[in-house]
MINU-829199 format. One record per residue: residue number from 1; residue in one letter; x, y, z of N, C-alpha, C in turn. Coordinates in steps of 0.001 Angstrom, whole numbers, always signed. Example, Ala and Ser with C-alpha at 12.3 -4.5 7.8 and 13.67 -1.06 7.14 Angstrom:
BEGIN
NODE  pos  code       nx       ny       nz      cax      cay      caz       cx       cy       cz
NODE    1     A   +13190    -5690    +7800   +12300    -4500    +7800   +13200    -3300    +7800
NODE    2     S   +12850    -2250    +7080   +13670    -1060    +7140   +12900      +30    +7870
***
This chain:
BEGIN
NODE  pos  code       nx       ny       nz      cax      cay      caz       cx       cy       cz
NODE    1     M   -68088   -21628   -10659   -67534   -20291   -10878   -67188   -20118   -12355
NODE    2     T   -67544   -18940   -12916   -67260   -18658   -14318   -65853   -18094   -14463
NODE    3     D   -65107   -18630   -15406   -63769   -18112   -15697   -63897   -16965   -16694
NODE    4     N   -63566   -15740   -16255   -63699   -14565   -17107   -62405   -14213   -17845
NODE    5     T   -61435   -15098   -17807   -60186   -14841   -18514   -60441   -14832   -20016
NODE    6     P   -60056   -13758   -20726   -60287   -13716   -22174   -59577   -14865   -22887
NODE    7     E   -60205   -15344   -23966   -59609   -16435   -24729   -58407   -15963   -25527
NODE    8     Q   -58482   -14748   -26067   -57418   -14229   -26911   -56498   -13287   -26138
NODE    9     N   -55278   -13114   -26668   -54341   -12191   -26031   -53558   -11408   -27070
NODE   10     L   -52989   -10318   -26605   -52007    -9533   -27345   -50728    -9553   -26524
NODE   11     I   -49600    -9792   -27166   -48332    -9884   -26449   -47426    -8726   -26884
NODE   12     I   -46931    -7977   -25903   -46051    -6841   -26142   -44666    -7188   -25604
NODE   13     H   -43667    -7154   -26479   -42293    -7413   -26046   -41882    -6293   -25090
NODE   14     T   -41528    -6674   -23870   -41196    -5704   -22823   -39927    -6185   -22142
NODE   15     D   -38850    -5427   -22321   -37555    -5876   -21827   -36667    -4647   -21643
NODE   16     H   -35422    -4839   -21260   -34504    -3731   -21052   -34345    -2905   -22329
NODE   17     F   -34420    -1578   -22177   -34212     -599   -23252   -35310     -613   -24307
NODE   18     V   -36424    -1287   -24037   -37552    -1336   -24965   -38608     -322   -24512
NODE   19     S   -39093     +488   -25445   -40085    +1533   -25135   -41486     +981   -25370
NODE   20     S   -41990     +253   -24388   -43273     -442   -24553   -44451     +279   -23901
NODE   21     G   -44195    +1365   -23166   -45267    +2004   -22407   -46361    +2589   -23270
NODE   22     E   -45999    +3363   -24284   -47009    +4028   -25112   -47834    +3032   -25910
NODE   23     I   -47189    +2019   -26485   -47954    +1060   -27281   -48894     +254   -26384
NODE   24     S   -48463      -52   -25172   -49333     -783   -24244   -50572      +36   -23912
NODE   25     R   -50381    +1324   -23636   -51530    +2177   -23289   -52506    +2296   -24461
NODE   26     T   -51976    +2480   -25660   -52866    +2646   -26806   -53588    +1341   -27146
NODE   27     L   -52902     +226   -27027   -53566    -1054   -27272   -54701    -1304   -26282
NODE   28     K   -54472     -950   -25030   -55514    -1163   -24009   -56727     -275   -24250
NODE   29     D   -56530     +859   -24933   -57656    +1714   -25302   -58293    +1283   -26617
NODE   30     S   -57673     +363   -27316   -58144      -52   -28642   -58906    -1363   -28627
NODE   31     F   -58613    -2242   -27656   -59170    -3595   -27669   -59984    -3876   -26408
NODE   32     N   -61044    -4645   -26589   -61859    -5171   -25497   -61697    -6689   -25430
NODE   33     N   -61885    -7223   -24244   -62019    -8677   -24080   -60833    -9468   -24611
NODE   34     V   -59637    -8912   -24451   -58411    -9653   -24714   -57487    -9470   -23516
NODE   35     A   -56614   -10425   -23310   -55597   -10300   -22262   -54374    -9602   -22849
NODE   36     F   -53742    -8740   -22051   -52534    -8044   -22467   -51359    -8642   -21696
NODE   37     I   -50420    -9192   -22438   -49295    -9906   -21824   -47995    -9194   -22180
NODE   38     E   -47224    -8843   -21166   -45892    -8290   -21384   -44888    -9426   -21226
NODE   39     A   -44048    -9617   -22246   -43145   -10765   -22255   -41740   -10331   -22648
NODE   40     S   -40759   -10925   -22008   -39352   -10625   -22284   -38819   -11547   -23374
NODE   41     G   -37591   -11284   -23789   -36939   -12171   -24739   -36766   -13569   -24189
NODE   42     E   -36466   -13677   -22897   -36325   -15003   -22284   -37646   -15756   -22298
NODE   43     D   -38753   -15053   -22043   -40077   -15685   -22123   -40312   -16245   -23522
NODE   44     L   -39932   -15470   -24518   -40121   -15879   -25908   -39289   -17114   -26239
NODE   45     K   -38014   -17094   -25872   -37094   -18170   -26250   -37395   -19491   -25543
NODE   46     R   -38089   -19420   -24399   -38456   -20668   -23707   -39470   -21481   -24511
NODE   47     G   -40200   -20814   -25412   -41174   -21512   -26242   -42540   -21566   -25596
NODE   48     G   -43563   -21738   -26409   -44929   -21880   -25905   -45638   -20570   -25638
NODE   49     L   -44961   -19433   -25839   -45583   -18132   -25550   -46601   -17746   -26620
NODE   50     L   -46243   -17948   -27875   -47046   -17477   -29008   -47892   -18623   -29549
NODE   51     D   -49208   -18474   -29432   -50149   -19490   -29880   -50993   -18903   -31002
NODE   52     P   -50862   -19397   -32231   -51623   -18820   -33351   -53131   -18860   -33147
NODE   53     Q   -53619   -19751   -32301   -55055   -19840   -32042   -55530   -18816   -31015
NODE   54     K   -54611   -18302   -30208   -55004   -17406   -29113   -54348   -16031   -29172
NODE   55     T   -53131   -15965   -29683   -52401   -14700   -29700   -52747   -13945   -30976
NODE   56     L   -53492   -12842   -30821   -53921   -12078   -31991   -52751   -11368   -32660
NODE   57     A   -51774   -10933   -31869   -50599   -10272   -32443   -49479   -10232   -31412
NODE   58     Y   -48262   -10223   -31931   -47049   -10042   -31127   -46419    -8727   -31566
NODE   59     F   -46257    -7797   -30625   -45771    -6458   -30916   -44322    -6312   -30467
NODE   60     L   -43469    -5880   -31408   -42066    -5594   -31113   -41884    -4089   -31282
NODE   61     P   -41822    -3336   -30160   -41869    -1866   -30235   -40511    -1237   -30550
NODE   62     G   -40508     +107   -30490   -39272     +860   -30585   -38455     +737   -29311
NODE   63     I   -37289    +1381   -29321   -36346    +1264   -28215   -35910    +2652   -27760
NODE   64     S   -35152    +2696   -26684   -34530    +3924   -26224   -33109    +3989   -26784
NODE   65     G   -32781    +5054   -27513   -31430    +5227   -28020   -31204    +4597   -29380
NODE   66     D   -29930    +4403   -29720   -29529    +3966   -31055   -29065    +2520   -31121
NODE   67     H   -29004    +1836   -30009   -28375     +514   -29971   -29436     -544   -29659
NODE   68     S   -29889    -1223   -30696   -30981    -2183   -30533   -30537    -3390   -29711
NODE   69     P   -31348    -3778   -28720   -31037    -4973   -27934   -31624    -6250   -28512
NODE   70     Y   -32294    -6171   -29672   -33099    -7304   -30114   -32279    -8507   -30564
NODE   71     N   -31076    -8294   -31096   -30246    -9448   -31438   -30002   -10324   -30219
NODE   72     D   -29702    -9692   -29080   -29423   -10433   -27852   -30699   -10953   -27206
NODE   73     Q   -31742   -10135   -27175   -32971   -10530   -26484   -33745   -11610   -27232
NODE   74     I   -33674   -11596   -28555   -34465   -12530   -29367   -33562   -13582   -30006
NODE   75     G   -32681   -13169   -30891   -31708   -14081   -31492   -32342   -15215   -32280
NODE   76     P   -31543   -16188   -32708   -32055   -17286   -33542   -33192   -18075   -32899
NODE   77     A   -33098   -18343   -31601   -34154   -19134   -30940   -35469   -18370   -30923
NODE   78     G   -35415   -17085   -30600   -36626   -16262   -30601   -37174   -16078   -32004
NODE   79     N   -36275   -15877   -32969   -36712   -15761   -34361   -37516   -16989   -34789
NODE   80     A   -37034   -18166   -34419   -37724   -19401   -34800   -39122   -19464   -34194
NODE   81     E   -39261   -19004   -32938   -40580   -18989   -32287   -41528   -18019   -33000
NODE   82     I   -41019   -16837   -33344   -41865   -15833   -34002   -42265   -16314   -35395
NODE   83     R   -41320   -16875   -36137   -41637   -17337   -37486   -42662   -18478   -37463
NODE   84     R   -42477   -19421   -36540   -43439   -20523   -36427   -44834   -19977   -36169
NODE   85     Y   -44925   -19026   -35267   -46214   -18419   -34913   -46858   -17737   -36126
NODE   86     V   -46107   -16897   -36830   -46667   -16153   -37963   -47013   -17082   -39121
NODE   87     E   -46137   -17995   -39451   -46400   -18894   -40574   -47647   -19750   -40354
NODE   88     N   -48031   -19921   -39096   -49228   -20708   -38775   -50450   -19846   -38484
NODE   89     G   -50377   -18557   -38851   -51566   -17716   -38778   -51462   -16517   -37874
NODE   90     G   -50363   -16346   -37164   -50222   -15216   -36253   -49886   -13920   -36964
NODE   91     V   -49838   -12835   -36185   -49528   -11508   -36724   -48365   -10914   -35938
NODE   92     F   -47329   -10520   -36658   -46183    -9804   -36078   -46330    -8332   -36415
NODE   93     V   -46112    -7462   -35418   -46146    -6020   -35649   -44831    -5428   -35139
NODE   94     G   -44005    -4950   -36065   -42735    -4343   -35696   -42778    -2850   -35919
NODE   95     T   -42470    -2093   -34884   -42478     -632   -34967   -41081     -100   -34714
NODE   96     C   -40632     +812   -35571   -39347    +1483   -35391   -38237     +420   -35303
NODE   97     A   -37597     +228   -34144   -36550     -796   -34036   -37097    -2183   -34354
NODE   98     G   -38365    -2431   -34009   -38988    -3710   -34337   -39186    -3890   -35830
NODE   99     A   -39425    -2783   -36548   -39561    -2848   -38007   -38208    -3104   -38657
NODE  100     Y   -37161    -2420   -38169   -35820    -2731   -38666   -35537    -4234   -38511
NODE  101     Y   -35836    -4751   -37322   -35465    -6133   -36994   -36146    -7152   -37898
NODE  102     A   -37308    -6805   -38430   -38082    -7755   -39243   -37561    -7886   -40670
NODE  103     C   -36572    -7063   -41044   -36106    -7026   -42435   -34837    -7841   -42634
NODE  104     E   -34620    -8244   -43881   -33452    -9044   -44220   -32154    -8304   -43912
NODE  105     H   -32095    -7013   -44242   -30865    -6238   -44128   -31186    -4875   -43508
NODE  106     I   -30373    -4452   -42547   -30545    -3166   -41876   -29338    -2284   -42172
NODE  107     V   -29622    -1024   -42519   -28583      +19   -42524   -29121    +1180   -41690
NODE  108     Y   -28485    +1406   -40539   -28862    +2523   -39661   -27788    +3591   -39829
NODE  109     D   -28152    +4634   -40582   -27191    +5613   -41074   -27492    +6985   -40478
NODE  110     A   -27554    +7054   -39138   -27847    +8328   -38469   -26681    +9297   -38657
NODE  111     P   -26951   +10596   -38828   -25877   +11573   -39052   -24856   +11624   -37918
NODE  112     W   -25245   +11230   -36712   -24347   +11304   -35550   -23600    +9989   -35294
NODE  113     I   -23780    +8997   -36187   -23099    +7708   -36031   -22226    +7446   -37260
NODE  114     Y   -20961    +7134   -37015   -20062    +6777   -38115   -19135    +5656   -37643
NODE  115     P   -18998    +4611   -38441   -19717    +4363   -39695   -21155    +3928   -39434
NODE  116     A   -21923    +3829   -40503   -23307    +3363   -40367   -23334    +1960   -39764
NODE  117     K   -24384    +1689   -38991   -24546     +355   -38386   -25322     -542   -39356
NODE  118     T   -24827    -1745   -39559   -25511    -2694   -40440   -25756    -3997   -39689
NODE  119     N   -26782    -4711   -40116   -27120    -5958   -39430   -28012    -6805   -40334
NODE  120     R   -27953    -8103   -40124   -28873    -9055   -40766   -29424    -9944   -39649
NODE  121     P   -30560    -9527   -39047   -31036   -10206   -37830   -31519   -11633   -38032
NODE  122     G   -31984   -11959   -39245   -32376   -13333   -39514   -33863   -13622   -39406
NODE  123     L   -34684   -12655   -38989   -36123   -12903   -38923   -36713   -12911   -40337
NODE  124     N   -36295   -11957   -41159   -36534   -11985   -42608   -38006   -12073   -43015
NODE  125     F   -38877   -11353   -42315   -40259   -11282   -42783   -40361   -10439   -44049
NODE  126     F   -39467    -9453   -44166   -39474    -8574   -45329   -38171    -8780   -46098
NODE  127     N   -38301    -9232   -47338   -37138    -9413   -48201   -36751    -8029   -48720
NODE  128     A   -36118    -7266   -47831   -35969    -5841   -48079   -34839    -5265   -47244
NODE  129     L   -34422    -4079   -47657   -33518    -3251   -46863   -34353    -2335   -45981
NODE  130     A   -34030    -2292   -44698   -34593    -1294   -43790   -33532     -221   -43603
NODE  131     H   -33776     +956   -44167   -32783    +2021   -44155   -33338    +3237   -43420
NODE  132     G   -32579    +3733   -42475   -33027    +4902   -41738   -31873    +5527   -40974
NODE  133     P   -32144    +6601   -40280   -33438    +7295   -40251   -33659    +8167   -41491
NODE  134     V   -34911    +8580   -41682   -35234    +9545   -42729   -34545   +10855   -42363
NODE  135     R   -33675   +11339   -43242   -32795   +12449   -42884   -33549   +13709   -42458
NODE  136     S   -34698   +13977   -43073   -35428   +15205   -42749   -35880   +15242   -41294
NODE  137     N   -36036   +14067   -40661   -36561   +13990   -39291   -35639   +13221   -38359
NODE  138     A   -34373   +13104   -38699   -33418   +12408   -37833   -33053   +13303   -36655
NODE  139     I   -33314   +12810   -35446   -33039   +13577   -34226   -32347   +12655   -33231
NODE  140     Q   -31227   +13074   -32709   -30507   +12260   -31734   -31206   +12318   -30381
NODE  141     A   -31393   +11163   -29764   -32041   +11101   -28450   -31166   +11764   -27390
NODE  142     Q   -31828   +12438   -26448   -31152   +13052   -25308   -31681   +12403   -24033
NODE  143     D   -30788   +12033   -23138   -31199   +11313   -21930   -32176   +12106   -21075
NODE  144     D   -32087   +13440   -21107   -32926   +14267   -20236   -34163   +14802   -20950
NODE  145     Q   -34469   +14285   -22151   -35600   +14798   -22927   -36574   +13670   -23245
NODE  146     W   -37741   +13702   -22606   -38783   +12721   -22878   -39313   +12942   -24294
NODE  147     F   -39358   +11912   -25107   -39741   +12010   -26523   -38800   +12943   -27284
NODE  148     G   -37564   +13084   -26808   -36639   +14042   -27403   -36232   +13717   -28820
NODE  149     D   -36341   +12444   -29233   -35974   +12082   -30604   -37209   +11899   -31491
NODE  150     C   -38368   +12353   -31021   -39616   +12188   -31776   -40010   +13486   -32474
NODE  151     S   -40631   +13322   -33624   -41187   +14439   -34384   -42430   +13914   -35096
NODE  152     V   -43063   +14760   -35881   -44168   +14318   -36734   -43687   +14390   -38178
NODE  153     I   -43827   +13287   -38891   -43353   +13214   -40271   -44543   +13117   -41222
NODE  154     S   -44396   +13710   -42395   -45470   +13704   -43392   -45480   +12387   -44162
NODE  155     V   -46667   +11838   -44321   -46853   +10607   -45088   -48060   +10764   -46001
NODE  156     R   -48165    +9845   -46942   -49385    +9686   -47727   -49829    +8244   -47536
NODE  157     Y   -51089    +8055   -47134   -51579    +6725   -46809   -52884    +6443   -47550
NODE  158     K   -53221    +5161   -47623   -54463    +4741   -48259   -55499    +4441   -47181
NODE  159     D   -56679    +5048   -47309   -57733    +4769   -46342   -58409    +3442   -46679
NODE  160     K   -59466    +3103   -45936   -60105    +1788   -46100   -60706    +1590   -47489
NODE  161     D   -60967    +2707   -48197   -61510    +2611   -49551   -60429    +2682   -50622
NODE  162     G   -59159    +2773   -50192   -58063    +2846   -51142   -57743    +4249   -51627
NODE  163     T   -58414    +5251   -51061   -58154    +6642   -51441   -56890    +7136   -50758
NODE  164     E   -55994    +7762   -51513   -54750    +8274   -50944   -54998    +9596   -50239
NODE  165     K   -54438    +9730   -49021   -54623   +10935   -48222   -53295   +11391   -47638
NODE  166     P   -53139   +12704   -47429   -51958   +13188   -46709   -52190   +13082   -45210
NODE  167     G   -51110   +12928   -44469   -51241   +12850   -43015   -49915   +13102   -42336
NODE  168     G   -49969   +13135   -41019   -48764   +13283   -40214   -48810   +12295   -39068
NODE  169     I   -47697   +11598   -38820   -47636   +10560   -37789   -46327   +10715   -37033
NODE  170     A   -46351   +10387   -35755   -45134   +10456   -34941   -44043    +9584   -35533
NODE  171     Y   -42814   +10048   -35348   -41665    +9378   -35957   -40474    +9496   -35018
NODE  172     G   -39693    +8407   -34898   -38545    +8433   -34011   -37357    +7662   -34564
NODE  173     N   -36840    +8109   -35707   -35652    +7511   -36342   -35903    +6116   -36900
NODE  174     G   -37138    +5854   -37285   -37496    +4554   -37837   -37044    +4393   -39280
NODE  175     P   -37231    +3186   -39836   -36730    +2882   -41180   -37718    +3182   -42294
NODE  176     A   -37149    +3309   -43482   -37903    +3175   -44723   -37718    +1748   -45219
NODE  177     L   -38758    +1190   -45791   -38713     -170   -46324   -38420     -103   -47823
NODE  178     I   -37322     -749   -48235   -36933     -761   -49646   -36889    -2222   -50092
NODE  179     P   -38001    -2733   -50647   -38076    -4164   -50978   -37219    -4530   -52178
NODE  180     R   -36697    -5761   -52167   -35958    -6254   -53329   -36872    -6373   -54546
NODE  181     D   -38125    -6778   -54289   -39103    -6891   -55368   -40264    -5944   -55074
NODE  182     P   -40262    -4751   -55666   -41339    -3796   -55373   -42701    -4255   -55873
NODE  183     N   -42726    -5301   -56692   -43995    -5819   -57216   -44415    -7112   -56527
NODE  184     D   -43843    -7399   -55369   -44199    -8596   -54610   -45709    -8617   -54363
NODE  185     P   -46430    -9619   -54873   -47889    -9643   -54710   -48333    -9840   -53262
NODE  186     D   -47421   -10315   -52404   -47773   -10524   -51001   -47462    -9314   -50121
NODE  187     L   -46968    -8219   -50723   -46636    -7007   -49987   -47664    -5925   -50298
NODE  188     E   -48351    -5447   -49274   -49330    -4368   -49434   -48767    -3095   -48807
NODE  189     I   -48670    -2050   -49590   -48140     -776   -49106   -49292      +58   -48551
NODE  190     I   -49164     +458   -47294   -50201    +1253   -46626   -49883    +2740   -46672
NODE  191     A   -48596    +3094   -46502   -48217    +4518   -46479   -46792    +4681   -46959
NODE  192     R   -46530    +5860   -47528   -45196    +6236   -47973   -44795    +7565   -47336
NODE  193     Y   -43485    +7714   -47135   -42964    +8985   -46642   -43056   +10052   -47739
NODE  194     D   -43362   +11271   -47342   -43317   +12391   -48267   -41898   +12921   -48452
NODE  195     D   -41039   +12696   -47436   -39758   +13411   -47377   -38550   +12549   -47713
NODE  196     T   -38729   +11532   -48550   -37584   +10781   -49070   -37601   +10906   -50591
NODE  197     P   -36443   +10839   -51240   -36395   +11064   -52693   -37311   +10155   -53491
NODE  198     N   -37474    +8915   -53026   -38304    +7954   -53762   -39636    +7680   -53085
NODE  199     N   -40007    +8549   -52143   -41237    +8322   -51366   -41288    +6879   -50874
NODE  200     D   -40252    +6519   -50110   -40097    +5144   -49645   -41233    +4726   -48715
NODE  201     I   -41344    +3425   -48517   -42466    +2849   -47766   -42303    +3105   -46274
NODE  202     A   -43371    +3611   -45657   -43403    +3871   -44216   -44209    +2827   -43452
NODE  203     L   -45241    +2276   -44091   -46109    +1279   -43464   -46459     +229   -44513
NODE  204     A   -46374    -1041   -44130   -46689    -2112   -45085   -47140    -3358   -44345
NODE  205     V   -47859    -4209   -45075   -48310    -5504   -44558   -47815    -6577   -45519
NODE  206     Q   -47126    -7574   -44970   -46576    -8684   -45761   -47258    -9982   -45355
NODE  207     R   -47729   -10731   -46340   -48260   -12064   -46032   -47097   -13029   -45888
NODE  208     V   -47110   -13793   -44784   -46059   -14771   -44492   -46748   -16076   -44114
NODE  209     G   -46721   -17072   -45000   -47442   -18307   -44720   -48923   -18003   -44537
NODE  210     K   -49497   -18461   -43413   -50895   -18181   -43110   -51074   -16865   -42363
NODE  211     G   -49960   -16206   -41999   -50033   -15031   -41149   -49628   -13746   -41835
NODE  212     L   -49467   -12707   -41016   -49123   -11380   -41503   -47964   -10814   -40695
NODE  213     A   -47127   -10024   -41373   -46119    -9203   -40701   -46401    -7756   -41063
NODE  214     I   -46468    -6900   -40052   -46775    -5477   -40261   -45533    -4654   -39941
NODE  215     F   -45136    -3827   -40904   -43965    -2956   -40799   -44442    -1544   -40501
NODE  216     M   -43978     -984   -39376   -44297     +397   -39027   -43004    +1189   -38850
NODE  217     G   -42605    +1928   -39896   -41465    +2816   -39749   -41807    +4058   -38954
NODE  218     V   -43097    +4382   -38911   -43616    +5481   -38097   -44277    +4900   -36847
NODE  219     I   -44778    +5781   -35966   -45265    +5332   -34660   -46710    +5809   -34461
NODE  220     P   -47680    +5142   -35084   -49056    +5643   -35017   -49744    +5440   -33670
NODE  221     Y   -49080    +4781   -32725   -49694    +4652   -31402   -49330    +5802   -30472
NODE  222     I   -48465    +6711   -30890   -48211    +7920   -30092   -49267    +8950   -30458
NODE  223     R   -50101    +9311   -29468   -51272   +10146   -29689   -51077   +11548   -29115
NODE  224     Y   -51943   +12437   -29554   -52021   +13749   -28904   -52519   +13561   -27478
NODE  225     D   -51838   +14186   -26518   -52233   +14124   -25117   -52180   +15539   -24551
NODE  226     E   -53357   +16076   -24211   -53426   +17480   -23820   -52644   +17794   -22548
NODE  227     Q   -52337   +16783   -21730   -51594   +17066   -20497   -50170   +17546   -20785
NODE  228     Y   -49675   +17280   -22004   -48318   +17720   -22351   -48305   +19048   -23099
NODE  229     A   -49494   +19608   -23368   -49562   +20840   -24160   -48837   +21995   -23468
NODE  230     G   -48900   +22029   -22153   -48240   +23096   -21411   -46933   +22656   -20787
NODE  231     S   -46285   +21665   -21376   -45051   +21133   -20809   -43965   +22207   -20718
NODE  232     P   -43185   +22198   -19612   -42047   +23127   -19513   -40900   +22754   -20442
NODE  233     F   -40973   +21570   -21034   -39947   +21146   -21985   -40371   +21574   -23384
NODE  234     P   -39661   +22520   -23994   -40102   +23079   -25280   -40304   +22043   -26376
NODE  235     K   -39414   +21039   -26464   -39539   +20036   -27519   -40807   +19206   -27352
NODE  236     L   -41143   +18872   -26101   -42349   +18078   -25850   -43598   +18900   -26148
NODE  237     A   -43588   +20172   -25760   -44736   +21041   -26042   -44930   +21198   -27558
NODE  238     A   -43820   +21357   -28292   -43913   +21518   -29741   -44404   +20232   -30410
NODE  239     L   -43902   +19069   -29946   -44359   +17792   -30475   -45851   +17613   -30228
NODE  240     T   -46308   +17963   -29039   -47715   +17819   -28688   -48591   +18683   -29593
NODE  241     A   -48165   +19904   -29864   -48926   +20786   -30752   -48991   +20210   -32163
NODE  242     D   -47893   +19622   -32614   -47866   +19040   -33953   -48732   +17784   -34023
NODE  243     L   -48695   +16967   -32977   -49551   +15778   -32938   -51028   +16160   -32992
NODE  244     Q   -51385   +17239   -32304   -52780   +17669   -32295   -53272   +18001   -33711
NODE  245     K   -52418   +18649   -34507   -52794   +19033   -35871   -53096   +17808   -36738
NODE  246     H   -52445   +16694   -36428   -52522   +15524   -37302   -53243   +14347   -36647
NODE  247     E   -53971   +14608   -35568   -54560   +13507   -34813   -55571   +12712   -35636
NODE  248     E   -56304   +13367   -36503   -57317   +12662   -37287   -56669   +11617   -38201
NODE  249     S   -55594   +11999   -38903   -54948   +11042   -39803   -54247    +9945   -39020
NODE  250     R   -53608   +10300   -37914   -52953    +9279   -37086   -53944    +8234   -36615
NODE  251     S   -55084    +8702   -36120   -56100    +7797   -35609   -56652    +6897   -36716
NODE  252     E   -56832    +7463   -37901   -57350    +6660   -39007   -56358    +5567   -39397
NODE  253     V   -55073    +5904   -39451   -54064    +4914   -39813   -53987    +3809   -38766
NODE  254     W   -53969    +4181   -37488   -53933    +3176   -36421   -55153    +2260   -36507
NODE  255     S   -56326    +2837   -36742   -57551    +2045   -36844   -57486    +1064   -38013
NODE  256     L   -56957    +1529   -39152   -56828     +653   -40312   -55968     -568   -39992
NODE  257     L   -54847     -325   -39317   -53925    -1424   -39031   -54491    -2390   -37999
NODE  258     M   -55135    -1866   -36958   -55725    -2751   -35958   -56906    -3529   -36545
NODE  259     D   -57650    -2896   -37447   -58747    -3608   -38098   -58223    -4741   -38974
NODE  260     R   -57035    -4538   -39581   -56439    -5617   -40369   -56161    -6835   -39506
NODE  261     I   -55696    -6601   -38284   -55422    -7716   -37377   -56714    -8453   -37051
NODE  262     Q   -57749    -7700   -36687   -59019    -8326   -36349   -59600    -9080   -37544
NODE  263     Q   -59622    -8448   -38725   -60206    -9083   -39906   -59432   -10331   -40299
NODE  264     H   -58113   -10296   -40149   -57289   -11472   -40454   -57738   -12676   -39627
NODE  265     H   -58002   -12446   -38335   -58402   -13560   -37477   -59851   -13979   -37732
NODE  266     F   -60710   -13046   -38126   -62046   -13442   -38579   -61927   -14375   -39783
NODE  267     D   -61093   -13995   -40738   -60954   -14779   -41971   -60400   -16173   -41687
NODE  268     L   -59485   -16270   -40713   -58895   -17568   -40365   -59824   -18420   -39507
NODE  269     G   -60785   -17775   -38874   -61664   -18487   -37959   -61125   -18594   -36549
NODE  270     T   -60050   -17834   -36243   -59494   -17837   -34888   -60142   -16778   -34012
NODE  271     L   -61098   -16035   -34577   -61832   -15020   -33824   -63267   -15047   -34319
NODE  272     N   -64228   -15060   -33375   -65626   -15118   -33789   -66459   -13959   -33263
NODE  273     K   -65815   -12986   -32586   -66529   -11789   -32152   -65551   -10622   -32146
NODE  274     A   -66100    -9414   -32358   -65261    -8231   -32445   -64573    -7964   -31114
NODE  275     V   -63301    -7579   -31191   -62554    -7214   -29986   -62060    -5774   -30047
NODE  276     L   -62289    -5107   -31168   -61892    -3702   -31277   -62988    -2818   -30734
NODE  277     R   -62603    -1828   -29950   -63534     -818   -29502   -63350     +432   -30371
NODE  278     H   -64066    +1511   -30069   -63893    +2769   -30792   -62435    +3176   -30686
NODE  279     Q   -61831    +3463   -31826   -60383    +3683   -31844   -59982    +4982   -31159
NODE  280     P   -58842    +4944   -30422   -58361    +6167   -29778   -57677    +7080   -30786
***
């Protein structure tokens, strides 16, 4: 009997208060011939989950609300597992709350929270301050509103040829990346916010040992979905209309980042055939 289990996998952190549904759906539309594994913080801390030879990327998504559970779910033991994996060739992808968590210092300065929340989680992939939300698009989550804290934010990004382009990508109170050393040769800036005084970093890739850490202050896996166009919820209908206007740039940015993951593993020799399909 032939074993058809894929050799490679993608692991999505899935636990209490973690918003993993959208990223899981988009990843499944983006990749072929890989296993998709949903893992909790306890799974991570037990060890052995992340294999640099098999795990193409570990995704730490956004959350529901303003209170990140990642200190408790991951903590020092989980941090050590993630760092070991990345330093030996793996790829970490942190989005929104996951991007905050990957930085040395966090300041979450939402207009509806006083005083600002600060944290030093200890993962330290980015020697930087993660500061958010971007004031122009800061929206407080409402329990009865699906995607109620999401909007589309303007960015400028570099395409595969290095040409700068304007675009719009979903956003949900994520951070701007403010590095201690803006000239760090191991930090590649992919996109910047249009609506911050210093056009702070929205998307970046950091080399860590043999691996990569990807910072996503925006949410490029949230796509236009026509089933929500006629939603009875005005905020969702408006978000859907805005996503539709910017779908081309969103898709290009998502494709660029997923291609970086694939190319990284080609370069390391941990992947010998394409696993990306036509990008959603």
